[in-house]
N, C-alpha and C positions, 0 to 999 in steps of 0.2 A: 504494500500500500504506500509506504513512504519511500521515495527515492532520495535524491539530493535536494533537501528542502531548506530554505533559508528562514530562520526563526529570529524575529526581533526580541521575542520574549523567551530567553533560554532558561526556563524554570521547569523543574520536575518535582512532583510529589511522589514519594515512595511510601507505600502502605505496607507496614510490617518491618520488623527489625531483626529478623533472623540473619543467618550468614549471607543469604542471597541479597536481602535488602541492604545490608551494611556494605557488602562488596560493591554493589551497584552505586550506592551513595558516594563511596570513596572515589570510585573511578570517574564519575560524572563531575563531582566537585573539583577534582584535580584538573579537569579540563575546562574549568571556568563556568560551569553551570550553577545556577542557584538551586540548591537541593533542600527540600524539607522532608524529613523522615517522620512519619506518624505511627505511633505504636499505641494499641488499645490497653495493653497491660501497664502496670506501674514500673516495670523493669524491662530492659531490652532483652533480646535473645530468642523470641518466639518459643519454640518447643524446648530450647535449652534454658533452664533456669537453675540458679544455685540456691540451696536451702541450708541455712546454718541454724542449728538447734542443739542446745545442751552441750556445746563444745564440739559437735560433729559437723562436718561440711559434706554436703551431697551435691553432685551434679545430677539434676533430673532432666534427662534427655540424652543427646549424643555423648558417648563416653569414649569411643574408639576413634582416634585420629590417625588417618592414613593420608598418603600423598601430601606431605607437608609443603611440597613445592607449590601446590595450588594456593595455599594460604600465603606463602612467602611472596608469590607473584603479585598478590593484591597490594602488598606494601612496596615491593620493588618497582612496580610500574608507575608509582606516583612519587618515587624518589625517597621513600622511607625504608628503614631497615627493621624487619619484624623483630629481631632480637633486642631492639631498643624498647620494645613494647611488651613482649611476652616471651617466656622461655618454654621451649619444647624439649623433651628428653625422650630418647629412644628406649623402648622396653625390650629386653632380651632375657628370657624368652618373651615372645609377644603375647602369648596366652597359654593357659593350661586347659586341656581337654580331658575330662574324666568320663569313662564309659561305664555302662551298667555291669560289664563283666569284670570290672576292676582295673582294666588297662588304662594307661595314661600317656598322653602325648603333649609335651610342651613345645608349641610351635616355635621354630627357630629359623633364622636366615641361613643357618649352616646346613647344607644338604646332607652331609654325612650324619650329622646328629639326628636329622629327621628320619633318615633311612634306618638308623639303629633303633630308634624308638618304635617305628612302625613294625620293624622286624620282630619285636617282642611278641606280637600277636599274629602277624602275617608276613612272613619272609617274601612271599610273592608280591604283595602290594609294595613292599619296600623297594623291590627291584625296579618298579615302574614309577617311583616318585619323581625322579629326575626328568623322565620323559613327560610326565604331566606338567611339571613346572615349565618345561620348554614350550609345550603347546599353549599353556596359559599366557606365556610371554608373547607368542605370536598373535593370540587373540587381542591382547592389549595393544600391540603395535597397530593392528588394523583399526581398533576402536579409537585410539589416540589420533591417528592420521585422518580419519574420515568422519568420525562422529563427535568426539568430545570437544575439540577445540574450535568449533565453528557453529554458528547458528544455522539451522535448517529451516529457513523461512518459506521456501516455495518447493513445489515439486521438482523444479529444475535443480535445486540444491540437493534433493534427495535421490534423484534419478539419473545423475550424471554417471558416466562410465566408471571412473575410479570408485565412486561410492558403491555402485552395484557390484563391482568386483570384490570390494572389501566385505560387503554384506554377505555375499555368497561364501566367502572364506571364513566367516565367523559362524558358519553352520546354523543359520537362523531357524531351521526346522528341527534341530536336534535339541533335546532338553539337556539341562545341566546334568541331570542324573544319568542320562544315556551316555553323555561324553565321559563322565567319571567312570562308568562301567567298562569303558574301553581300557582303562588303566588299573582299576581296582575291583576287588570282589568282596572284601571283608566289610561287614556293615559298619564297623567303627570308622574306617577310612572314608567310606561313602558318606556317612553322616557328617564327619568333620569338615570335609570340603564341600559337601552339599549345603552346609549351613550358610555359605556365601550368598545363596539366594535370599536369605532373610535380611541381608544387608540392604536390600531394596524392597523388603516387605513381601517377599514372594516365596513360592514353593519350588524346591529343586526338581520336583517331579513334573513341573509345568513350565518353569522359566527357561528361556533359551540358554544355550551353552555359553554365550558370550560372558556370562557372569563367572565362569571359571577363571577369567582374567584376574579376579581379585586375589587368587592364590599367588599370582605373579606380583601384583601390586604390593602385597604384604611381604612376600619373600625377598623382593628386591629393594623396596623402599622402606620397609619397616613399619612398625606401629609405635605411636608416640603418646606420651602423657603430656599434660600441660601443668607447669608449676603453679600450684594454687588451685587447680581444678580446671576443667575444660571451659568453664564460664569465663576464665581470664582471657580467653581468645576473643570472646564477644566484647569484653571490656576494652581490649587492646584495639579492636577495629572501631569501636565507638569513639575512643580517644582520638584516633587518627582522623575519623570523620569530622569530629568537632574542630580539630586543628585546621582542617581544610575548609571550614566554614559551613558545614552542614548544620542546619537547624533541626534539632531533635525534640519532638513533642511526645511525651508519655501520657498515660491516662486520657488518651484522646481516641475515641472510637469513630472510625469512618462508618457512616450509616448508608452512604450511597456514592458510587462513582457517577458523576453527573455527565450526561451525554446530550449533546445538541447537534442535530443535523449529521449524525453519524460520527461524531468525534468527541473526545473528552474535553471538558472545560475545567475540570477540577473535582474536588470531593466535598461532600457534605459530611460534617462531623457533629458530635455532641457539643462542640464549642463554636460551631459556625461553619461557613463555607470558605474553602481555600482554593484559589484559582491557580491553574497551571495547564499548559497545552499538552503536557505529557504526564501520564500517571503510570507508575510501575508498581504492580501488585506483587508483593512477596508474601504469598500465602497459597493455600490450596486453590488451584484454578477452579475446581468445581464449586467450592464454597464461595469464592469471590464472585463468580457469575450468579450463583443461586441467591446469594444474600445481598449483594451490593449493586447489581445491575438489573434494571427492569427487563423483563423477558422480551419485550418487543424490540429492545436494542441489541439483542444477541441471538439472531436467528440460527446461527450454526451451533449454539450451545444452549438450546432450550432445556427446560427442566426434564423433559422426557429423555433426551439424549444423556444428560448428566446421570440419570438413574441407570443407564445401561453400562456405565463403566464399572469394572470390578475394583473394589477398594483393596488396598494392601492390608497387610497385617496391622493390627493394633498391638498394644502391649499392656500387660498388667504389671505394675511396678510395686515393689515393696521397699521401703526405706527402713533400715534397721541400724540403730546405733547401740552397740553393746560393749560392755567393759570386759571383753575377752578377745583373744585372737585365735585364728584357726590355721593350722599348719598346711592344710591342703590348698589354701587360697593364695593365688598370685594377684597381680593388679587386675588381670582379666582371667576368669575361670568359667568354663562351661561344663555343665553336667548333662550328659545325654541319656535319654531313656533306653529301654530295652529294644524298642523298635521305633524308627524315626518317622516312617511314612504315615502311620495313623494320626500323628499330630496334625499334619496338613490336611488330611481328609476331614478331621474334626473341625478345623478352622474354616476351610474354604468350601466344603461341601455341606457339612452338617450345621455350620455356623455356631459351634459350641466350643467351650474351652476344652483343651486336650485332657484326657484322663491321666496321661503320663507325660507331662510336659518336659521339654528341654528348659533348663534353668541357667541363666547367665548371671554372674555376679561380678560387679566392678567394686574393687576394694582399693581405692586410690591411696589409702593410708599405708598400703604395703610399700609404695614407692616414696612416700613423702610424709615425714612427721608433721604433726600439726593439723592433719585432716580429721583426727579423732583424739580424744584424751589419751594420755599415756596408758599403754596396755589395752586400748580399745580398738574397735573396728567400725568403720563407716561403710556400710554395705548398701549398694544400689543393686537391687535384684530385679531382673526382668524375665518374664515368661511371655511367650507369644500368646496372642488372644485374637479372636475374630473382631472385625470392625462391627460397629453397631448395626443391628438388623431387626431388633424387636424380639428376637428369640430368647434373649437373656435379660433378667432383671439384676442389674449389677449391685443393687442394694443387698440382695441376698447372695448373689454369686461371688462377691468379693471374699466372703468368709469361706465359702466352699473351695474356691480356687486357691485362695490364700493358704488354706490348710494343705492342699495338694502340693503347693510349692514348698512349704515348710517341711512337709513329709519327705519330699525328695532330698532336700538339703540335710535333714536329720539322718537319713540313711547313710550319708557321707560324713557324719560327725559334726555337721554345722548345725548346732542346736542352741536352744535358749534365746532365739532371736526375738520372740514376742515377749520376753521378760526383761528387755533392755531398757535403756534410757529413752530411746526414740524408736517408735514402731508405727508405721502408717502405710496405707495402701493408696494407690493412684490408678484409677480404672480408665477404660476407653471413654466412658462418659465424662470423666474429668478432663481428659485430653481434648475431647470435642468442645467442652465448655470453655477451657482456658485458651485454646489455640485456634478454634473454629475449623479444625481439621475435619474434612468431610467424613462423616460416620466414625470419627475418632481414629481414623487410620493414621499411622505414624508416617508412612512414606507416600501418602497420596494414592495414586493409581497403582495397582499391582503390575508386575511385569510377568504375569502368568501366561502371556501369549506373545507371539511375534508382533501383532498389531499394537498392543499396549506398550511393548518395549520400544519399538522403532517408529511408532507414529503417535507419540504423545502430543497433547495440545501444544500448539506452537507458542514460542515466546512472544510473538506479535499477534494481537487479537485479529481474527479474521473479519470481525464485524465493526469494530470501533477504532477509528484512526486515533493514534496517540496513546493507546492502551497497550501495555506490555506486561509480561509475566516473568517472574523469576522464582526459583524454588524447586522442590522435589517432584512436583506434578507436571513440570514442563521439561524441555530439553536442557541439559543432557541427561537428567534423571535424578533418582533419589540417592541419598547418602550425603554426608556433610561436605566432602570435597566437590561433588558435582553441583550441589546447591550453591556453593561459593563461586564456582566457575560460571554458573548460569548468570549470576549477578554481574560479574566482571564482563562477560561477553556481551550482555545486553547493554551495559553502560558504554562499552566501547563502540558498539554499533550505532547507538543513538547519537553519540557525540560526533561520530565520523560521518554520518549521513544527514545530519540536521545541523548545518553550520551557520 
């Protein structure tokens, strides 16, 4: 819709202050645009919030940082140094995986160490680990070259010859599970690497094989913690944004994106109208359209079509602050069930909580003193859950599912959590309420099909001139690095094409 357009009024309103909104704000402000960032919550960060209680610090939201170069680029490209604002540190091992049969694998960048650990339960799988990582690297090369680092705003962008070649090479019709089965046969290995599909809120039994590339991303680039908690990264980006002149408004709820004659004119809020010819929405595309734009102004995204998208996983969170420590826990620890596939059938087909869930625990106090009282543990515990559908009453379900999660952990010696200083649940209903995520899904639209993976809603509105989207429901996809990248790419495109 927009080509090379000359704007006398180079103002932009960014709705939402997650990683996508902040990276877009930084990019555009550094290029001379007047940027106003509006956040409905009292604190910035969107789904990522920090909670401090009884001497414990919890990051509620994204806790695994990969691809640090994506975050560093946001700073570098505006002449700032990320290390002057925030400190990242590499985790080695990057996570611990504990299986129902008692086996354990601590994920490492060291190939030999990985082979030795896998060999303790499957010598055959161990022999194929290096080949799997090599294929994962090839998948990443194709994704990086043709999908990740550019906006796909038209069919010409998506259907050019190099793009089609790369699309074919990433095996779009092969599921992640089927690709993994070419290398591995043991259920432990299949679950451990199949879990990468959940990084984008999807099922390894349905999501395309492209997500095997995450094995390469972690093995080559590592997994990182953030000194002081992941929320420090939000604070660092907000500080840089303010230094560049971004006006940041919190406790300000956008009630409507105002459209006149097919283009945006600004936003209506609980504090009045704010004018701008460009609006960038950093939020769930489906929720933004359904809640903030009148249906007659969005013919390509009517409510009926919105309802046809399959939502990604949601999450059931337990925060536990306890005055004891657990030898099994590293910074990141995953406890797998006896069988992995039933979990995804329960969530995506039956729309119920899994009877035997995978349980992830982030214990940042393992890496950093001060995140919990001396001798204590600050545990962020996440179990996959279905997005909201009406099948579950979370007022009663949170006790039932919470007990299932605690039972899983207790079987591994992680007990007494509900008797500690801090203990609280956070359900999909809470996620939907606080972040306006459509149906409470953490990652927006699922990637359980080739269509929803490679044809996500465009970053540029098809219906409304001047309206753009950044975040996990648009290109290049879900996960903290991709959300951050979407903000920078959109910011660069707007400033380069509207001079």
